[in-house]
Every structure is written in structure tokens, then in C-alpha cells.
C-alpha positions in Angstrom: 14.4 -4.5 -3.4 14.0 -4.6 0.3 17.8 -4.7 0.9 18.1 -1.6 -1.4 15.6 0.6 0.4 17.1 -0.7 3.7 20.6 0.6 2.5 18.6 4.1 1.0 17.4 4.9 4.7 19.4 7.1 6.7 20.4 6.5 10.4 20.7 3.8 13.2 18.5 0.3 12.4 16.1 1.6 15.2 15.9 4.7 13.2 15.7 2.6 9.7 12.8 0.6 11.3 10.6 3.8 12.0 11.1 4.8 9.0 9.8 1.9 7.0 6.8 1.5 9.3 6.1 5.0 8.3 6.5 4.6 5.0 4.6 1.4 4.7 1.7 3.6 6.7 1.7 6.0 3.6 1.7 3.4 1.1 -1.4 2.0 3.0 -2.8 5.2 3.0 -2.4 6.1 0.0 -4.2 3.1 -1.5 -7.1 3.0 0.7 -7.8 6.9 0.1 -7.3 7.4 -3.2 -6.2 3.9 -5.8 -9.0 1.6 -4.3 -11.8 4.1 -4.6 -10.9 5.0 -8.4 -10.1 1.2 -9.1 -13.2 0.3 -7.3 -16.1 1.1 -10.4 -14.0 -1.2 -12.9 -14.3 -4.6 -10.8 -16.9 -6.7 -11.5 -18.3 -7.3 -7.9 -21.6 -6.0 -8.4 -22.0 -7.7 -11.4 -23.7 -10.7 -9.6 -25.4 -13.3 -12.2 -26.9 -16.0 -10.0 -30.0 -17.9 -10.8 -30.1 -16.7 -14.5 
């Protein structure tokens, strides 16, 4: 998976590293901005049943 991505990125090694870091930052930003807030109401973290 990572080798295929590395081969698809254009440029020399230093540019591939920079592009990979930018791609990682974009993926993390999308997860934190849209995916996690959308999924959070579906998770059972607020249903605590201690002391029934």
C-alpha cells in the first residue's frame, strides 16, 4: 500500500516526503473536522452505567 503510494507521487525523494506529509495532514484534518464529529453521536461513550 505505502509502496504503491510512494511510486505514484511525482518528483525526487525530498518532494515525495513533503507530499506524503501534506497528504497525511489533509487526511488527519478531514478526520478531525468531519468524520469524527459525524460518528461521535453514534458512539456509546456518554451512556455510563456505574452504580445501577
